[in-house]
C-alpha positions as CSV (number, residue, x, y, z in Angstrom):
1,X,53.8,-177.5,63.1
2,X,51.3,-176.6,60.3
3,X,51.4,-180.2,59.1
4,X,50.5,-181.3,62.6
5,X,47.5,-179.0,62.5
6,X,46.4,-180.5,59.2
7,X,46.7,-184.0,60.5
8,X,44.7,-183.2,63.6
9,X,42.0,-181.4,61.6
10,X,41.6,-184.5,59.4
11,X,41.6,-187.0,62.2
12,X,37.8,-186.9,62.8
13,X,36.0,-189.9,61.3
14,X,32.3,-190.0,60.2
15,X,30.4,-192.8,62.0
16,X,27.0,-192.7,60.2
17,X,25.9,-192.7,56.6
18,X,27.1,-189.6,54.7
19,X,25.2,-188.3,51.7
20,X,26.2,-186.7,48.4
21,X,23.6,-184.5,46.8
22,X,23.5,-184.4,43.1
23,X,21.3,-184.1,40.0
24,X,19.9,-187.0,38.0
25,X,22.7,-186.6,35.5
26,X,25.2,-186.8,38.4
27,X,23.5,-190.0,39.6
28,X,23.8,-191.5,36.2
29,X,27.5,-190.6,36.1
30,X,28.2,-191.9,39.6
31,X,26.4,-195.3,39.1
32,X,27.7,-195.7,35.5
33,X,31.4,-195.0,36.3
34,X,31.5,-195.9,40.0
35,X,33.2,-192.6,40.6
36,X,32.6,-189.1,41.9
37,X,33.9,-186.0,40.2
38,X,35.9,-184.1,42.8
39,X,36.2,-180.5,41.5
40,X,39.1,-178.1,41.9
41,X,38.0,-176.3,45.0
42,X,38.5,-172.9,43.4
43,X,35.7,-173.7,41.0
44,X,33.2,-175.3,43.4
45,X,29.8,-173.7,43.9
46,X,30.7,-172.6,47.4
47,X,34.4,-171.9,46.8
48,X,34.2,-168.8,48.9
49,X,35.7,-170.8,51.8
50,X,39.2,-170.3,50.2
51,X,38.5,-166.5,50.3
52,X,37.1,-167.1,53.8
53,X,40.6,-168.2,54.9
54,X,42.1,-165.1,53.3
55,X,39.6,-163.0,55.3
56,X,40.6,-164.7,58.5
57,X,44.3,-164.1,57.8
58,X,43.6,-160.5,56.9
59,X,41.9,-160.0,60.3
60,X,44.8,-161.6,62.1
61,X,47.4,-159.6,60.2
62,X,45.6,-156.3,60.8
63,X,45.2,-157.0,64.5
64,X,48.9,-157.8,64.9
65,X,49.9,-154.6,63.0
66,X,47.6,-152.5,65.1
67,X,49.2,-153.9,68.2
68,X,52.6,-152.8,67.0
69,X,54.1,-155.9,65.3
70,X,57.8,-155.4,64.7
71,X,57.7,-156.8,61.2
72,X,54.5,-155.6,59.4
73,X,56.3,-156.1,56.0
74,X,56.4,-159.9,56.6
75,X,52.7,-160.0,57.6
76,X,51.6,-158.0,54.6
77,X,53.7,-160.1,52.2
78,X,52.1,-163.2,53.7
79,X,48.6,-161.8,53.2
80,X,49.3,-160.7,49.6
81,X,50.9,-164.0,48.8
82,X,48.1,-166.2,50.1
83,X,45.5,-164.0,48.4
84,X,47.3,-164.6,45.1
85,X,47.8,-168.3,45.6
86,X,44.1,-168.9,46.3
87,X,43.4,-167.8,42.7
88,X,46.5,-168.8,40.8
89,X,48.2,-171.4,42.9
90,X,48.3,-175.2,43.0
91,X,45.2,-177.3,42.4
92,X,43.3,-179.0,45.1
93,X,40.3,-181.3,44.4
94,X,37.4,-181.9,46.8
95,X,34.1,-183.7,47.0
96,X,31.2,-182.9,49.3
97,X,29.1,-185.1,51.6
98,X,26.5,-184.2,54.2
99,X,25.7,-185.9,57.5
100,X,22.0,-185.0,56.8
101,X,20.7,-186.5,53.5
102,X,17.3,-184.7,53.6
103,X,18.1,-181.0,54.0
104,X,15.8,-178.3,52.5
105,X,18.6,-175.9,51.6
106,X,20.4,-178.6,49.7
107,X,17.3,-179.7,47.8
108,X,16.9,-176.1,46.7
109,X,20.4,-176.3,45.2
110,X,20.3,-179.8,43.7
111,X,16.6,-180.5,42.8
112,X,16.0,-177.9,40.2
113,X,12.9,-178.9,38.2
114,X,12.4,-181.9,40.6
115,X,15.6,-183.7,39.5
116,X,17.7,-184.3,42.6
117,X,18.8,-187.2,44.8
118,X,21.1,-187.6,47.8
119,X,23.2,-190.8,47.7
120,X,24.1,-192.3,51.1
121,X,27.4,-194.1,51.5
122,X,29.0,-196.1,54.3
123,X,31.6,-193.8,55.8
124,X,34.1,-196.7,56.1
125,X,33.8,-197.2,52.4
126,X,34.6,-193.6,51.7
127,X,37.5,-193.6,54.1
128,X,38.9,-196.7,52.5
129,X,38.5,-195.2,49.0
130,X,40.2,-192.0,50.1
131,X,43.2,-193.8,51.6
132,X,43.6,-195.8,48.4
133,X,43.8,-192.6,46.4
134,X,45.8,-190.5,48.9
135,X,42.8,-188.3,49.7
136,X,42.0,-187.1,53.2
137,X,38.6,-187.0,54.8
138,X,37.8,-184.0,56.9
139,X,34.8,-182.5,58.8
140,X,34.2,-178.9,57.9
141,X,34.8,-176.3,60.7
142,X,32.2,-173.6,61.1
143,X,33.0,-172.2,64.6
144,X,34.5,-168.8,64.2
145,X,36.4,-168.9,67.5
146,X,38.1,-172.2,66.5
147,X,38.9,-170.8,63.0
148,X,40.6,-167.7,64.6
149,X,42.6,-169.9,66.9
150,X,43.8,-172.0,63.9
151,X,44.8,-168.9,61.9
152,X,46.6,-167.5,65.0
153,X,48.7,-170.7,65.2
154,X,49.4,-170.7,61.5
155,X,50.7,-167.0,61.5
156,X,52.8,-167.8,64.6
157,X,54.4,-170.6,62.7
158,X,55.0,-168.5,59.6
159,X,56.7,-165.9,61.8
160,X,59.0,-168.6,63.2
161,X,59.9,-169.8,59.8
162,X,60.7,-166.3,58.7
163,X,62.9,-165.8,61.7
164,X,64.9,-168.9,60.8
165,X,65.1,-167.7,57.2
166,X,66.5,-164.4,58.3
167,X,69.0,-166.1,60.5
168,X,70.3,-168.0,57.5
169,X,70.1,-165.2,54.9
170,X,70.1,-162.0,56.9
171,X,66.9,-159.8,57.2
172,X,67.5,-157.0,54.7
173,X,64.8,-154.4,54.1
174,X,64.2,-155.7,50.6
175,X,63.9,-159.4,51.6
176,X,61.1,-161.4,50.0
177,X,59.6,-164.2,52.0
178,X,57.9,-166.2,49.2
179,X,60.3,-169.1,49.8
180,X,59.1,-169.3,53.4
181,X,55.5,-169.2,52.5
182,X,55.8,-172.0,49.9
183,X,56.9,-174.4,52.7
184,X,53.3,-174.3,54.1
185,X,51.3,-173.9,50.9
186,X,50.1,-177.5,50.7
187,X,48.9,-177.5,54.3
188,X,47.3,-174.1,54.0
189,X,45.2,-175.2,51.0
190,X,44.0,-178.4,52.8
191,X,43.1,-176.4,55.9
192,X,41.3,-173.8,53.8
193,X,39.3,-176.6,52.2
194,X,37.5,-177.3,55.5
195,X,37.1,-173.8,56.9
196,X,33.6,-172.7,56.0
197,X,31.6,-169.6,56.9
198,X,29.4,-170.1,60.0
199,X,26.3,-169.5,58.0
200,X,26.7,-172.9,56.4
201,X,26.8,-174.8,59.7
202,X,23.5,-176.7,59.2
203,X,25.0,-178.6,56.3
204,X,27.3,-180.6,58.6
205,X,29.6,-181.2,55.6
206,X,32.4,-183.7,55.3
207,X,34.9,-183.4,52.5
208,X,37.2,-185.7,50.6
209,X,40.3,-183.6,49.8
210,X,43.0,-184.5,47.3
211,X,46.8,-184.1,47.5
212,X,47.9,-180.8,46.1
213,X,48.4,-181.1,42.3
214,X,51.2,-178.8,41.1
215,X,51.1,-179.7,37.4
216,X,47.8,-178.8,35.6
217,X,48.9,-181.1,32.8
218,X,48.8,-184.1,35.1
219,X,46.8,-186.9,33.3
220,X,44.5,-187.3,36.4
221,X,43.2,-183.8,35.8
222,X,40.1,-183.6,33.6
223,X,37.7,-180.8,32.6
224,X,33.9,-180.5,32.5
225,X,31.5,-177.8,31.5
226,X,30.5,-175.6,34.4
227,X,27.9,-172.8,34.6
228,X,30.1,-170.2,33.0
229,X,33.5,-171.8,32.6
230,X,35.4,-175.1,32.3
231,X,35.9,-176.8,35.6
232,X,38.9,-179.0,36.4
233,X,38.1,-182.2,38.2
234,X,39.5,-185.5,39.4
235,X,37.7,-188.9,39.2
236,X,37.5,-190.2,42.7
237,X,36.7,-193.9,42.7
238,X,33.8,-194.9,45.0
239,X,34.4,-198.6,44.6
240,X,36.1,-199.8,47.8
241,X,39.4,-201.8,47.5
242,X,38.6,-205.5,47.2
243,X,35.0,-204.7,46.2
244,X,33.8,-205.6,42.7
245,X,31.1,-202.9,42.3
246,X,29.7,-199.7,43.7
247,X,27.9,-200.1,47.1
248,X,25.2,-197.6,48.2
249,X,23.6,-197.5,51.6
250,X,20.5,-195.4,50.9
251,X,19.0,-192.9,48.4
252,X,16.7,-190.0,49.0
253,X,14.7,-188.8,46.1
254,X,14.3,-185.0,46.2
255,X,11.2,-182.9,45.9
256,X,9.4,-183.7,42.6
257,X,5.9,-183.2,41.1
258,X,5.8,-186.8,39.9
259,X,6.6,-188.8,43.0
260,X,5.3,-192.3,42.0
261,X,6.7,-192.2,38.5
262,X,10.0,-190.8,39.6
263,X,10.4,-193.4,42.4
264,X,9.5,-196.2,39.9
265,X,12.0,-195.1,37.2
266,X,14.7,-194.6,39.8
267,X,14.1,-198.1,41.2
268,X,14.1,-199.7,37.7
269,X,17.4,-197.9,36.8
270,X,19.2,-199.0,39.9
271,X,18.0,-202.6,39.5
272,X,19.1,-202.6,35.8
273,X,22.6,-201.5,36.9
274,X,22.8,-204.1,39.7
275,X,22.8,-201.5,42.5
276,X,20.7,-202.3,45.5
277,X,20.8,-199.7,48.3
278,X,21.0,-201.6,51.6
279,X,18.3,-199.3,53.2
280,X,16.4,-198.8,50.0
281,X,15.1,-195.6,48.4
282,X,13.0,-193.0,50.3
283,X,11.1,-189.9,49.2
284,X,12.2,-186.7,51.0
285,X,8.6,-185.9,52.0
286,X,9.2,-182.2,51.2
287,X,6.5,-180.6,49.0
288,X,7.6,-179.7,45.6
289,X,7.3,-176.0,44.7
290,X,7.7,-174.8,41.1
291,X,10.2,-171.9,41.0
């Protein structure tokens, strides 16, 4: 049941160019390696969506208990378990794309000191790359009503699993349901990865989401320096199967005090690397303000 919810949530497909916002150093890394660093979602800048799912589950649990649920112990165990797994559980890697490549809120985050770009990719290319690497592509969900409905279905399913578990093992007062919860952990993490707070709705975000990684010593797991800690990441190849190099649809240059010089050096760099955006390079046309 929960796996069916996951598959349905990840069934939407982007039809237009999707953009990845990044710094100049990020651009150099993407073009130089042909890959994107998909970070462990717990360490991403907006990782609060994992806690957002915990908040939604807490609301659902509290509502059921207030209404006289016959097994509040099960519900509280589930809430405590998911809260702990968000911080200390399995690893899940994600990369972000936006339907809008010229969004002021994103430039504020990625064009510090006038050093930001948004790189546009053909969605078919991203989907092909994702399938090749067992990633899923999903559209973030911001509608609170839809989120509550999803959580309601998930808790219903957990209750059904717990009832089956009790049928096999007997429902003693001291029973621990961790074994039940572990059956849905991978799906819960992938669902949490695309549930975002409604205040972020203007971003129209799409995400590439990895399989769950249970071994932090996996050779595909790397580390980079973050703002205040080391951040685990996975190198997601952006070179489509059967393609010989990176393909880019379009690039926006973010707000900068040196438009002409910056556009010129960006063009020269891409030409040197043999990368020719199909729709060229455009300036965002948003005035640069020194902060």
